[in-house]
C-alpha positions as CSV (number, residue, x, y, z in Angstrom):
1,M,-23.8,50.7,46.7
2,S,-24.8,54.4,46.8
3,L,-25.6,56.2,43.4
4,H,-23.7,59.3,42.0
5,N,-24.3,61.2,38.4
6,L,-20.9,63.0,38.2
7,E,-21.8,66.0,35.8
8,F,-19.2,67.9,33.8
9,C,-18.0,70.0,30.7
10,G,-21.9,69.0,29.9
11,R,-22.0,65.3,30.1
12,R,-23.4,63.1,32.9
13,L,-22.1,59.6,34.0
14,T,-24.5,57.5,36.5
15,L,-22.9,55.7,38.7
16,G,-23.5,53.0,41.0
17,K,-25.7,50.4,39.1
18,K,-22.6,50.3,36.3
19,T,-19.0,50.6,36.8
20,A,-17.0,52.7,34.9
21,I,-13.4,51.8,34.1
22,M,-10.8,53.8,33.3
23,G,-8.1,53.2,30.8
24,I,-4.8,54.5,31.6
25,V,-2.6,56.0,28.9
26,N,1.2,56.5,30.1
27,I,2.7,59.0,28.1
28,T,6.2,58.6,30.0
29,P,9.6,56.6,29.8
30,D,9.3,54.9,33.3
31,S,5.8,54.1,34.4
32,F,6.1,51.1,36.9
33,S,4.2,48.7,34.2
34,D,4.1,50.4,30.8
35,G,7.0,53.3,30.6
36,G,8.2,53.8,27.3
37,K,5.3,51.5,25.5
38,F,3.2,54.7,24.7
39,F,6.2,57.6,24.8
40,R,5.1,58.0,20.9
41,K,2.5,60.0,20.1
42,E,1.3,57.4,17.5
43,D,1.4,54.6,20.3
44,A,0.0,56.6,22.5
45,L,-3.1,57.8,20.3
46,A,-3.6,53.8,19.1
47,H,-3.4,52.4,22.7
48,A,-6.1,55.1,23.5
49,R,-8.4,53.9,21.0
50,Q,-7.9,50.0,21.6
51,L,-8.8,50.8,24.8
52,V,-12.1,52.4,24.5
53,K,-12.8,49.3,21.7
54,H,-12.3,47.1,24.6
55,G,-14.5,49.0,26.3
56,A,-13.0,52.2,28.4
57,D,-15.8,54.7,30.0
58,I,-12.9,57.2,30.7
59,I,-9.5,57.6,29.5
60,D,-6.6,58.9,31.9
61,I,-3.8,60.2,30.0
62,G,-0.6,61.1,31.8
63,G,2.7,62.5,31.3
64,E,4.4,62.0,34.8
65,S,5.6,59.2,36.6
66,S,4.4,58.8,40.1
67,R,5.6,55.6,40.6
68,P,7.5,55.0,44.1
69,F,10.5,57.0,44.1
70,S,10.4,59.0,40.6
71,E,11.7,62.2,40.1
72,P,9.4,65.1,38.8
73,V,9.2,66.0,35.5
74,S,8.8,70.1,34.2
75,T,5.6,71.3,33.3
76,K,7.2,71.9,30.1
77,E,7.7,68.5,29.4
78,E,4.8,67.3,30.6
79,L,2.7,69.5,28.8
80,E,5.2,68.8,25.1
81,R,4.0,64.9,26.1
82,V,0.0,65.0,27.1
83,I,-1.2,68.2,25.0
84,P,-0.7,66.8,21.5
85,A,-2.4,63.0,23.0
86,I,-5.1,64.8,23.9
87,K,-6.1,67.1,21.1
88,A,-6.3,64.5,18.7
89,L,-8.1,62.3,21.2
90,A,-11.0,64.9,23.1
91,G,-14.0,64.8,21.0
92,N,-12.9,62.0,18.5
93,I,-13.1,58.9,20.8
94,G,-16.9,59.1,22.3
95,V,-15.7,59.0,25.9
96,P,-14.0,61.8,28.0
97,V,-10.6,62.2,28.2
98,S,-8.6,62.6,32.0
99,I,-5.3,64.7,32.7
100,D,-3.6,62.9,34.9
101,T,-1.2,65.4,36.6
102,T,-0.5,68.2,39.9
103,K,0.0,70.9,37.9
104,A,-2.9,73.2,37.9
105,E,-1.2,75.1,34.4
106,V,-0.9,71.3,32.8
107,A,-4.9,70.7,33.8
108,S,-5.8,73.9,32.4
109,R,-4.2,73.5,28.9
110,A,-5.4,69.9,29.2
111,V,-8.7,71.4,29.2
112,K,-8.3,73.8,27.0
113,A,-6.9,70.7,24.2
114,G,-10.4,69.1,25.3
115,A,-9.6,67.1,28.9
116,E,-12.7,67.1,30.9
117,I,-11.9,65.6,34.5
118,I,-8.7,66.4,36.2
119,N,-6.6,63.4,38.3
120,D,-5.0,65.0,41.0
121,I,-2.9,62.9,43.1
122,S,-2.5,65.1,45.3
123,A,-5.6,66.4,46.0
124,M,-5.0,70.1,45.1
125,R,-2.2,70.0,47.8
126,F,1.1,70.2,45.2
127,D,-0.3,72.8,43.6
128,P,-3.1,75.6,45.5
129,D,-4.0,76.9,42.2
130,M,-5.8,73.2,41.0
131,G,-9.1,74.2,42.7
132,K,-9.3,77.3,40.9
133,V,-8.5,75.6,37.7
134,A,-11.3,73.0,37.8
135,A,-13.4,75.2,39.2
136,A,-13.3,77.2,36.1
137,T,-13.6,75.1,33.5
138,G,-16.3,73.1,34.6
139,A,-13.8,69.8,35.0
140,A,-14.5,66.7,37.3
141,I,-12.0,66.2,39.3
142,V,-10.6,63.1,41.0
143,L,-8.8,63.9,45.0
144,M,-6.2,61.3,45.9
145,H,-5.0,60.5,49.4
146,M,-1.7,60.0,49.2
147,K,1.2,60.0,52.4
148,G,3.8,62.2,51.1
149,T,5.3,62.8,47.4
150,P,5.9,60.2,45.0
151,K,9.6,60.2,45.8
152,S,9.2,59.6,49.4
153,M,6.0,58.2,50.0
154,Q,6.8,54.1,50.4
155,K,10.0,55.4,52.9
156,N,8.2,53.3,55.7
157,P,4.4,54.6,56.0
158,V,3.4,55.1,59.4
159,Y,-0.3,55.7,60.6
160,D,-1.9,55.6,63.8
161,D,-5.5,55.3,62.4
162,L,-4.9,54.1,58.7
163,L,-8.7,54.1,57.9
164,G,-9.8,57.5,59.9
165,E,-6.5,59.5,58.6
166,I,-7.3,58.5,55.0
167,E,-11.1,59.4,55.6
168,N,-10.8,63.1,57.4
169,F,-7.8,63.9,54.3
170,L,-10.6,62.7,51.8
171,A,-13.5,64.6,53.4
172,D,-10.6,68.0,53.7
173,A,-10.0,67.7,50.0
174,V,-13.4,67.6,49.3
175,N,-14.5,70.8,51.6
176,R,-11.5,72.5,49.9
177,A,-12.8,72.0,46.3
178,R,-15.9,73.2,47.5
179,T,-14.4,76.3,48.8
180,A,-12.7,76.9,45.8
181,G,-16.1,76.4,43.9
182,V,-16.1,72.9,42.3
183,A,-19.7,71.4,42.6
184,A,-20.1,68.5,44.5
185,S,-20.9,66.5,41.3
186,R,-17.8,67.0,40.1
187,I,-15.6,65.7,42.4
188,V,-14.7,61.9,42.8
189,I,-12.3,60.5,45.7
190,D,-9.7,57.8,45.6
191,P,-7.9,56.0,48.8
192,G,-4.9,56.1,47.1
193,I,-3.7,52.5,46.9
194,G,0.2,52.0,46.6
195,F,0.4,55.9,47.8
196,G,2.4,55.9,50.6
197,K,1.2,52.9,52.1
198,S,2.4,49.4,53.3
199,V,1.2,45.9,51.7
200,S,-1.0,45.7,54.9
201,H,-2.4,49.1,54.7
202,N,-3.6,48.6,50.6
203,L,-5.3,45.4,51.8
204,E,-6.9,46.7,54.5
205,I,-7.9,49.8,52.3
206,L,-9.4,47.1,50.0
207,H,-11.0,45.4,52.7
208,Q,-13.4,47.9,54.1
209,L,-13.4,50.3,50.9
210,D,-17.0,51.0,52.2
211,R,-15.6,53.0,54.8
212,F,-15.3,55.7,52.3
213,S,-19.1,55.5,51.9
214,S,-19.2,58.6,54.2
215,I,-17.6,60.7,52.5
216,D,-20.5,62.0,49.9
217,A,-18.7,61.7,46.4
218,P,-18.2,58.3,43.3
219,L,-15.1,56.1,44.4
220,L,-12.5,55.4,42.0
221,L,-10.4,52.4,42.9
222,G,-6.2,51.8,41.4
223,V,-5.5,48.7,42.4
224,S,-4.0,47.6,38.6
225,R,-0.4,45.7,38.4
226,K,0.4,47.4,42.0
227,A,3.1,46.6,44.4
228,F,1.1,44.9,46.7
229,I,-0.3,42.2,44.9
230,R,3.0,41.5,43.4
231,K,4.2,41.3,47.0
232,V,1.1,39.3,48.0
233,L,2.2,37.0,45.2
234,A,5.8,36.7,45.9
235,E,5.3,35.5,49.4
236,G,7.7,32.9,50.0
237,S,10.1,33.3,47.1
238,L,12.6,35.5,45.8
239,N,11.4,36.3,42.6
240,E,8.4,39.3,42.6
241,P,6.2,38.6,39.6
242,A,6.1,41.6,36.9
243,P,3.9,43.8,36.3
244,D,2.5,42.8,33.7
245,H,3.1,39.0,34.3
246,P,-0.4,36.9,33.9
247,D,-0.9,36.3,37.5
248,I,-0.9,39.8,38.2
249,E,-3.4,40.9,35.9
250,T,-5.7,37.8,37.0
251,A,-5.1,39.0,40.8
252,T,-5.6,42.6,39.5
253,Q,-9.4,41.1,38.4
254,A,-9.9,40.1,42.0
255,A,-9.2,42.9,43.6
256,V,-11.1,44.8,40.9
257,A,-14.2,42.5,41.8
258,L,-14.0,43.2,45.6
259,G,-13.3,47.1,45.6
260,I,-16.7,46.7,43.3
261,S,-18.3,44.5,46.0
262,R,-17.2,47.1,48.7
263,G,-18.6,50.4,47.2
264,A,-16.1,51.4,44.2
265,H,-17.6,53.6,41.2
266,I,-15.0,53.6,39.2
267,V,-11.8,51.4,38.4
268,R,-8.8,52.3,37.0
269,V,-6.9,49.6,35.1
270,H,-4.1,48.9,32.5
271,N,-6.3,46.0,31.0
272,V,-9.6,47.0,29.7
273,A,-11.1,43.9,27.9
274,Q,-10.5,41.6,30.7
275,T,-11.6,44.4,33.3
276,R,-14.7,44.8,31.1
277,A,-16.2,40.9,32.1
278,T,-15.2,41.8,35.3
279,V,-16.9,44.6,36.3
280,Q,-20.2,42.9,34.5
281,L,-20.1,40.6,36.5
282,A,-19.6,42.0,39.7
283,D,-22.3,44.8,38.9
284,A,-24.3,41.8,38.2
285,V,-24.4,40.5,41.3
286,N,-24.4,44.6,43.3
287,N,-27.6,44.9,41.0
288,E,-29.0,41.7,42.2
289,G,-28.5,42.2,45.9
290,L,-30.4,45.5,45.6
291,Q,-33.1,44.3,44.1
292,N,-33.4,41.3,46.7
293,S,-33.1,43.9,49.5
294,G,-35.7,46.2,47.7
295,K,-38.2,43.3,47.4
296,K,-37.5,42.2,50.8
297,G,-38.2,46.1,52.1
């Protein structure tokens, strides 16, 4: 497990020995797992505070669904959804707030409202000003691989070299962020589980996650309740389990543990309480392995 210090907005997160948990707060009516549950500001705030109480190290707020085949929302509508929540939470919950957006204006306004991390699933491709915003504000930025757009990404995604293409994409994204003025200590990469990938693609990425350690940046993994988990569990059955089915959560925790064992530094999840226990054990195993390898050396 590689060690990283993520430094942003006067804050430092030491990653490696302890995996950070990013709790998801979707202020949307149509997200695949919890769309509509936290659309009201009061519900979103209560949920965010509960996630922190359960052990979240970061709260990730999003106002636009990125589920497969979803339609984009306007900048105005996205701002109306996320800014009030960020203003209410930032500086009051003890952990940094992340804004999940592909729009530079939303990111800029969100950081002004108190967000400290920009989680951009387009890796700055959808809005060329995103790198400038991250550089100017001092926020950390998550750069994710996605093939296509949310509306098109699951229409028969094909790769000649799955891992190589993702690795090259992320390395290029990091270079573009650095060129825009973003310090290396503020960049996180994400291979984009579920974004333009088949079930087989997602399983291969998870199996060989340590491949991305070639890029000198912390690795974020988002597997929580994803469709590939639901499809694996539904194999041989006509009925796919609902995203909030207990079996899906159990399988999510298995994927989280596998991801941590293969190099994930941050895990983005819906259920923080269960993930905290998974992270504690996975980190203990990883750290014991590091200690023993050091003794042998």
